[in-house]
C-alpha positions as CSV (number, residue, x, y, z in Angstrom):
1,M,78.1,42.4,-10.9
2,P,76.6,38.8,-11.3
3,G,73.8,38.1,-9.0
4,T,72.9,35.0,-7.2
5,V,69.8,33.2,-7.2
6,L,68.7,30.3,-4.7
7,L,65.6,28.3,-5.5
8,L,64.4,26.5,-2.6
9,A,61.3,24.2,-2.7
10,A,60.9,21.9,0.0
11,S,57.9,20.0,1.8
12,P,57.6,16.6,3.7
13,V,57.0,13.2,2.0
14,G,53.8,11.6,2.8
15,R,50.8,12.7,4.7
16,G,52.4,15.7,6.2
17,R,52.6,17.4,3.0
18,L,50.7,20.9,2.9
19,V,52.0,22.0,-0.3
20,D,53.3,20.5,-3.6
21,A,56.3,22.8,-3.3
22,A,58.6,21.1,-6.1
23,A,55.9,21.6,-8.6
24,V,57.1,25.2,-9.0
25,L,60.6,24.5,-9.8
26,P,60.0,23.7,-13.5
27,V,58.2,26.9,-14.1
28,L,61.1,28.9,-12.3
29,A,63.7,27.1,-14.1
30,A,62.4,28.4,-17.4
31,V,63.1,32.0,-16.3
32,A,66.5,33.3,-17.5
33,P,68.8,33.6,-14.6
34,A,69.4,37.5,-15.3
35,V,65.7,37.9,-15.0
36,L,65.5,35.9,-11.9
37,S,68.3,38.0,-10.4
38,G,67.5,41.3,-11.8
39,A,71.2,41.6,-12.7
40,D,72.9,41.3,-16.0
41,T,73.9,37.7,-15.1
42,A,73.4,35.4,-12.3
43,N,74.2,32.1,-10.7
44,V,71.2,29.9,-10.1
45,V,71.2,27.2,-7.3
46,E,68.2,25.0,-7.1
47,L,67.3,22.9,-4.2
48,A,64.5,20.5,-4.6
49,D,62.9,18.7,-1.6
50,P,66.3,18.6,0.3
51,L,66.6,16.0,3.2
52,E,69.2,17.7,5.6
53,P,68.8,21.1,7.2
54,Q,72.6,21.3,7.0
55,A,72.6,20.9,3.2
56,V,70.3,23.8,3.1
57,L,72.3,25.8,5.3
58,T,75.5,25.2,3.2
59,R,73.8,26.2,0.2
60,L,72.3,29.3,1.7
61,R,75.5,30.5,3.5
62,A,77.4,30.2,0.0
63,A,74.5,32.3,-1.4
64,A,74.5,34.9,1.3
65,A,78.4,35.2,0.9
66,A,78.4,36.0,-2.7
67,P,78.9,39.6,-3.9
68,G,76.2,41.3,-5.8
69,P,72.4,40.9,-5.5
70,L,70.6,37.9,-3.8
71,T,67.1,36.5,-4.6
72,V,65.9,33.5,-2.6
73,Y,62.7,32.1,-4.2
74,L,61.3,29.7,-1.3
75,T,58.2,27.6,-1.5
76,G,57.5,25.2,1.4
77,Q,55.5,25.0,4.6
78,L,56.1,26.2,8.3
79,H,55.8,24.3,11.5
80,L,56.5,25.1,15.0
81,D,59.2,22.9,17.1
82,R,57.5,21.4,20.3
83,R,60.2,22.6,22.6
84,Q,60.6,26.3,21.8
85,H,57.8,27.0,19.3
86,R,59.8,28.7,16.7
87,P,58.8,28.4,13.1
88,H,60.8,25.8,10.9
89,L,60.7,25.4,7.3
90,A,59.8,21.5,6.7
91,L,62.1,19.3,4.7
92,A,61.5,16.0,2.9
93,R,61.9,14.0,6.2
94,T,60.0,16.3,8.5
95,T,57.3,14.9,10.7
96,A,55.3,16.7,13.6
97,A,57.3,14.9,16.0
98,T,60.8,15.7,14.3
99,V,60.5,19.3,13.4
100,R,63.3,20.5,15.7
101,Y,65.8,18.0,14.2
102,T,64.7,17.5,10.7
103,A,63.4,21.0,9.5
104,L,65.3,24.1,8.9
105,P,64.9,26.7,11.7
106,W,63.5,29.9,10.0
107,H,65.9,31.9,12.2
108,W,68.6,30.4,10.4
109,I,67.6,32.0,7.3
110,R,67.4,35.3,9.1
111,E,70.7,34.9,10.6
112,E,72.5,34.0,7.3
113,L,71.3,37.1,5.6
114,R,71.8,39.6,8.6
115,L,75.1,41.1,7.2
116,R,73.6,42.0,3.8
117,S,71.4,44.9,2.9
118,A,67.9,45.2,1.8
119,A,68.9,47.1,-1.1
120,D,70.4,43.7,-2.7
121,T,68.7,41.0,-0.7
122,A,65.3,39.7,-1.4
123,L,63.1,36.9,-0.1
124,V,60.4,35.8,-2.4
125,V,58.1,33.3,-0.6
126,D,55.3,31.2,-1.1
127,L,54.3,29.4,2.3
128,H,51.7,27.3,3.9
129,A,51.5,26.9,7.7
130,D,50.0,24.3,9.7
131,A,47.3,25.4,12.1
132,E,49.9,26.0,15.1
133,A,52.2,27.7,12.9
134,W,49.5,29.9,11.3
135,K,48.2,30.9,14.6
136,H,51.8,32.0,15.7
137,I,52.6,33.9,12.6
138,T,49.4,35.8,12.3
139,E,49.8,36.9,16.1
140,R,53.6,37.6,16.0
141,G,54.5,38.1,12.5
142,L,57.4,36.4,10.6
143,D,60.8,37.8,11.5
144,C,62.9,38.0,8.4
145,G,65.6,40.4,9.7
146,P,65.5,44.2,9.4
147,Y,67.8,44.4,6.3
148,T,66.1,41.8,4.0
149,A,63.1,42.7,1.7
150,V,60.4,40.2,1.9
151,Y,57.6,39.8,-0.6
152,G,55.1,36.8,-0.9
153,R,52.3,35.1,1.1
154,V,51.7,32.6,3.9
155,A,48.6,30.5,3.6
156,P,46.8,28.6,6.1
157,P,46.4,24.8,5.7
158,A,44.5,23.7,3.0
159,R,41.2,21.9,3.8
160,R,41.8,18.9,1.3
161,G,45.1,17.5,0.1
162,P,48.4,19.4,-0.6
163,A,47.8,22.8,-2.0
164,E,49.3,24.3,-5.2
165,P,52.0,26.9,-4.8
166,A,49.8,29.3,-6.8
167,Y,51.6,32.6,-5.9
168,M,55.1,31.5,-6.8
169,K,53.9,29.9,-10.1
170,T,52.4,33.2,-10.9
171,V,55.4,35.0,-10.3
172,A,57.4,32.6,-12.3
173,T,54.9,32.9,-15.2
174,L,55.3,36.8,-15.1
175,L,59.0,36.5,-15.1
176,R,58.8,34.4,-18.2
177,S,57.9,37.4,-20.1
178,G,61.7,38.4,-19.9
179,H,61.4,41.3,-17.6
180,R,61.6,41.7,-13.7
181,P,59.9,44.6,-12.5
182,P,60.8,46.2,-9.0
183,L,59.6,43.3,-6.5
184,G,56.9,45.4,-4.9
185,T,55.3,45.8,-8.4
186,L,55.9,42.1,-9.2
187,H,54.1,41.2,-6.1
188,E,50.9,43.3,-6.8
189,Q,50.9,41.9,-10.4
190,A,50.9,38.4,-8.9
191,L,48.3,38.9,-6.4
192,S,46.0,40.6,-8.9
193,R,46.0,37.4,-11.1
194,I,45.1,35.0,-8.2
195,P,42.7,37.1,-5.9
196,E,40.6,33.9,-4.9
197,E,43.9,31.8,-4.0
198,T,45.3,34.3,-1.8
199,R,42.2,35.5,-0.1
200,G,42.8,35.3,3.7
201,N,46.4,34.7,3.4
202,L,49.0,36.9,5.3
203,L,50.4,39.0,2.5
204,L,54.1,39.9,2.8
205,A,55.4,43.2,1.1
206,H,58.2,44.7,3.1
207,A,61.4,46.4,2.1
208,G,63.0,45.1,5.2
209,G,62.0,44.1,8.7
210,R,59.6,42.0,10.4
211,T,56.6,40.9,8.4
212,T,53.3,41.1,10.0
213,G,49.7,40.5,9.6
214,G,46.5,40.3,11.9
215,P,47.0,41.6,15.0
216,T,50.0,43.9,15.7
217,P,52.8,42.0,16.9
218,P,54.2,42.6,20.4
219,T,57.0,45.2,20.7
220,P,60.2,43.4,21.4
221,A,62.1,43.9,24.9
222,G,64.3,47.1,24.7
223,P,63.9,49.9,22.0
224,A,62.6,48.5,18.7
225,V,64.7,50.9,16.6
226,P,66.4,49.7,13.4
227,L,69.8,51.6,13.6
228,G,69.2,52.8,10.0
229,A,66.0,54.8,11.0
230,V,67.8,57.9,12.2
231,P,71.0,59.7,11.0
232,L,74.1,58.9,12.9
233,G,74.5,62.5,13.9
234,A,71.3,62.3,15.9
235,V,72.9,60.9,19.0
236,P,71.3,61.9,22.2
237,T,73.0,62.6,25.4
238,G,72.7,58.9,26.2
239,G,74.6,57.9,23.3
240,M,72.2,55.8,21.2
241,P,70.1,56.6,18.2
242,T,66.4,57.6,18.7
243,G,63.5,56.8,16.5
244,T,60.4,54.6,16.5
245,A,59.7,51.6,14.4
246,P,57.4,49.4,16.2
247,G,57.5,45.7,15.8
248,V,61.1,45.6,14.4
249,S,63.8,43.4,15.9
250,A,66.9,41.7,14.7
251,P,69.7,40.4,16.5
252,G,73.4,40.5,15.5
253,L,75.7,42.8,13.2
254,S,73.9,44.9,10.8
255,A,70.5,44.6,12.9
256,S,68.8,46.6,15.4
257,W,68.5,45.6,19.3
258,G,68.0,42.2,20.3
259,P,69.8,38.9,21.7
260,A,71.9,37.0,19.2
261,V,69.8,33.9,18.8
262,D,71.2,30.6,18.4
263,R,73.1,30.3,15.1
264,P,72.6,27.7,12.4
265,G,73.5,24.2,13.4
266,D,73.7,25.6,17.1
267,G,77.3,26.3,16.2
268,L,78.6,22.8,16.1
269,G,80.2,21.5,13.0
270,D,78.2,22.9,10.0
271,R,80.8,22.6,7.3
272,S,79.6,21.4,3.9
273,G,82.3,18.5,4.1
274,D,81.0,17.1,7.6
275,R,79.4,13.8,7.6
276,P,76.2,13.4,9.4
277,G,76.9,12.6,13.1
278,D,80.6,13.9,13.0
279,G,82.0,14.2,16.4
280,L,83.6,17.2,17.8
281,G,86.9,18.7,16.4
282,D,90.3,17.5,17.4
283,R,92.4,20.4,18.1
284,S,95.6,18.5,17.2
285,G,94.6,16.9,14.0
286,D,91.6,18.6,12.5
287,R,91.9,21.2,9.7
288,P,91.6,24.9,10.8
289,G,87.9,25.7,11.0
290,N,86.9,21.9,11.5
291,Q,86.7,22.3,15.3
292,L,83.5,22.7,17.3
293,G,81.3,25.4,16.3
294,D,82.4,25.5,12.8
295,S,79.2,27.0,11.5
296,Y,80.5,30.4,12.6
297,G,83.8,30.1,10.9
298,D,81.8,29.2,7.7
299,R,79.1,31.9,8.4
300,T,81.4,34.8,8.5
301,G,83.7,33.1,5.9
302,D,87.4,31.9,6.4
303,R,87.6,32.6,2.8
304,P,90.0,34.8,0.6
305,G,88.7,38.3,0.5
306,G,87.4,38.4,4.2
307,P,84.0,37.8,5.4
308,L,82.2,41.0,5.1
309,T,83.7,41.6,1.5
310,D,81.5,38.9,0.2
311,R,78.4,39.5,2.3
312,L,77.6,43.4,2.1
313,D,76.4,45.5,-0.7
314,D,79.2,46.3,-3.1
315,R,78.8,49.9,-3.0
316,P,81.9,52.2,-3.6
317,G,83.6,53.7,-0.7
318,G,85.1,50.8,1.4
319,R,86.7,52.8,3.9
320,L,85.2,54.3,6.9
321,D,86.3,57.8,6.0
322,E,84.7,57.6,2.7
323,R,81.4,56.3,4.0
324,L,81.1,59.1,6.6
325,T,81.2,62.8,6.5
326,N,84.6,64.0,6.4
327,R,84.7,67.2,8.3
328,P,88.0,69.2,8.5
329,G,89.9,69.2,11.5
330,D,88.5,65.8,12.8
331,R,90.7,63.3,14.2
332,P,90.5,59.9,12.7
333,G,87.4,58.1,14.4
334,D,85.7,61.4,15.4
335,R,83.5,61.6,12.2
336,L,80.3,60.4,13.8
337,G,80.1,62.9,16.6
338,D,80.6,62.1,20.1
339,P,78.0,59.5,21.3
340,S,78.3,61.0,24.9
341,G,77.2,64.6,23.7
342,E,74.6,66.2,22.0
343,P,74.3,66.1,17.9
344,D,76.1,69.0,16.3
345,G,73.4,68.9,13.5
346,R,75.7,67.8,10.7
347,R,74.4,64.7,9.0
348,P,76.8,61.9,7.9
349,A,76.6,60.4,4.6
350,D,75.5,56.9,5.9
351,P,72.9,56.9,8.7
352,D,73.7,53.3,9.8
353,P,76.7,52.8,12.1
354,H,76.5,49.0,11.3
355,A,77.1,50.0,7.5
356,A,80.0,52.1,8.6
357,I,81.4,49.4,10.7
358,S,81.1,46.8,7.9
359,A,82.5,49.3,5.4
360,A,85.6,49.5,7.9
361,V,86.0,45.9,8.0
362,R,85.8,45.6,4.3
363,G,88.4,48.1,3.8
364,G,90.8,46.1,6.4
365,L,90.3,49.0,9.0
366,H,89.8,46.6,12.0
367,R,90.7,48.9,14.7
368,E,88.6,51.9,13.5
369,A,85.6,49.3,13.2
370,D,86.2,48.1,16.8
371,G,86.6,51.9,18.1
372,L,83.4,52.8,16.5
373,A,81.7,49.8,18.1
374,A,83.1,50.6,21.4
375,R,81.8,54.0,21.4
376,Y,78.2,52.9,20.8
377,E,78.6,50.1,23.3
378,E,79.6,52.9,26.0
379,G,76.7,55.1,25.0
380,A,74.4,52.1,25.5
381,V,75.9,51.2,28.9
382,R,75.4,54.8,30.0
383,T,71.8,55.1,28.8
384,Y,70.5,51.7,29.3
385,G,72.8,49.7,31.7
386,A,75.8,47.2,31.2
387,G,73.3,44.4,31.3
388,S,70.8,45.6,28.9
389,E,70.2,44.2,25.3
390,Q,71.4,47.4,23.7
391,A,74.9,46.9,25.5
392,L,75.1,43.2,25.0
393,H,74.5,43.8,21.3
394,W,77.3,45.8,20.9
395,R,79.6,43.5,23.1
396,E,78.3,40.9,20.5
397,V,79.4,43.1,17.6
398,R,82.7,43.5,18.9
399,A,83.3,39.9,19.5
400,D,82.4,39.4,15.7
401,L,84.7,42.1,14.6
402,A,87.6,40.5,16.7
403,M,86.8,37.3,14.6
404,F,86.8,39.2,11.5
405,A,90.4,40.8,12.4
406,G,91.6,37.2,13.0
407,D,92.0,37.6,16.7
408,P,90.4,34.5,18.2
409,V,91.9,35.3,21.6
410,R,90.0,38.6,21.9
411,S,86.8,37.2,20.2
412,C,86.7,34.2,22.6
413,R,87.1,36.4,25.7
414,A,84.2,38.6,24.5
415,W,82.0,35.8,23.8
416,L,82.7,34.3,27.4
417,A,81.9,37.7,28.8
418,V,78.6,38.0,27.0
419,A,77.6,34.5,28.1
420,E,78.4,35.5,31.5
421,A,76.7,38.5,31.3
422,R,73.5,37.1,30.1
423,L,73.7,34.5,32.7
424,A,74.3,37.2,35.5
425,A,71.2,39.0,34.2
426,G,69.0,35.8,34.9
427,Q,68.6,34.2,31.5
428,A,68.5,30.6,31.6
429,A,71.4,28.2,30.7
430,D,69.6,26.8,27.8
431,A,68.3,30.1,26.4
432,P,69.3,30.3,22.8
433,P,71.5,33.6,23.2
434,V,73.3,32.1,26.1
435,E,74.0,28.9,24.3
436,A,75.1,30.8,21.1
437,A,77.5,33.0,23.0
438,V,79.1,29.7,24.6
439,D,79.2,27.9,21.2
440,R,80.8,31.0,19.5
441,A,83.5,31.2,22.4
442,H,84.0,27.4,22.0
443,H,84.6,27.9,18.2
444,Q,86.9,30.9,18.5
445,W,89.0,29.0,21.3
446,G,89.4,26.1,19.0
447,R,91.3,28.4,16.8
448,I,93.7,29.8,19.2
449,E,97.4,28.8,18.5
450,D,99.1,30.2,21.6
451,P,99.2,27.5,24.2
452,A,99.1,29.8,27.1
453,H,96.1,31.6,26.0
454,A,94.4,28.2,25.0
455,R,94.9,26.9,28.5
456,E,93.7,30.1,30.0
457,L,90.6,30.4,28.1
458,G,90.0,26.8,27.8
459,T,89.8,26.6,31.8
460,A,87.2,29.5,31.9
461,L,85.3,27.7,29.1
462,A,85.2,24.5,30.8
463,R,83.6,26.1,34.0
464,L,81.1,27.7,31.7
465,R,80.3,24.6,29.6
466,L,79.4,22.8,33.2
467,R,76.7,25.6,33.5
468,V,76.0,25.9,29.7
469,P,76.4,22.4,28.0
470,G,74.7,23.3,24.8
471,R,72.9,20.9,22.4
472,R,75.6,18.9,20.8
473,R,76.8,16.2,23.0
474,G,80.4,16.0,23.9
475,A,81.1,19.6,24.3
476,L,82.6,19.6,27.6
477,E,84.6,16.3,26.9
478,D,86.0,18.1,23.8
479,I,87.3,21.0,26.0
480,Q,88.7,18.6,28.8
481,R,90.5,16.3,26.0
482,Q,92.1,19.6,24.4
483,L,93.1,20.9,27.7
484,G,94.7,17.7,28.6
485,R,96.8,17.6,25.5
486,L,97.8,21.4,26.0
487,Q,98.8,20.4,29.9
488,A,100.9,17.6,28.6
489,A,102.6,19.6,25.8
490,P,106.1,20.8,26.8
């Protein structure tokens, strides 16, 4: 199967430039696509000093949606935004004062890759960080998601002038031999050639998960357990997998516990065809998927073949019963054991419930996928409580599953419930997980065709928008305008 390669080199124009990122592209471009990808053939997309984060997001989203292996070669520099102090990849127009608006949030990259597998998804990075971002990353790590392989380095700011992307140039030089060894080996070979240039750097070599360096990063709230760390059969009385993997946290489907942070574009109008500054979608006139929150529609894919078909590893066995142990006498849906009881000692074929759920969706078994997620949600509620991150994680998974199944009513209702639950738990109205849940509910509401359901959920959404306005202006006004049209309709 053809692979996909994304070559991204970005750094600001002018005095804020820490690294001459684009200088590496001619060297990478000289490598055969198949060697860059590690596949027999590959499609290569190159982005040199892009201007707009939405443009980068569009390319990244398309690459993440492609079947087959994906390798992202990323060269650039990291800064923290002043409001939430999150790492961002600086783009051509980024300045210290405009990071939040002109740079690419690092968690966008993580979120776009969250439905893929580390077996066929890799980030190769050569990053430089300013002083503030360097301190943040060495203390807390660089969260790339639990199912993305990451190799490379993060360097502190150079003392004089823009630095050279020495690591990525060395990787490209090695690949020009026509052979791509395993990425771990390639990484070690590159480091052995440039020991002086990488001394004191944060070196990244992880098959999946949070990259760390310096002090051990703080353990995130809730059990830091990647779901693939233990067999599905090893389900304790409380109903959730157990194990230890300190320092790992990643939100969303195909991830371990954690809140679903704000998604790329904050859920508002991220289609590649949107013009900068486009307003909110008009329910009566826009094309499907051009409503508020369109990044979620694009991210999960309103494309032929279904969202997960394109996003997950293309291993054989798309049906749930082919991915899990088929025990004689079991009823459909019972193959994982009972999350409310003790394990029976029989190990299913795939240890990750998210992989089984994804396979079910890929095979069109939406009811089975939701049933499996519901069982894990029930186990999380029993063990940790209804308002716990563990339980909310599975509620978010089920909201996504409803979207994949083409049921915007159920998905909208589920996202509204998630937002209300987070607010009830004391989370702030501008907390990223809260804003993200409301944005997704808004997006799904824009796809509801039945007027009665649209009026019912629109009213609830409008009440919630009064508390959680989100980042894009006009969200509440959009709902009120659409509700007015619905009320006036015969």
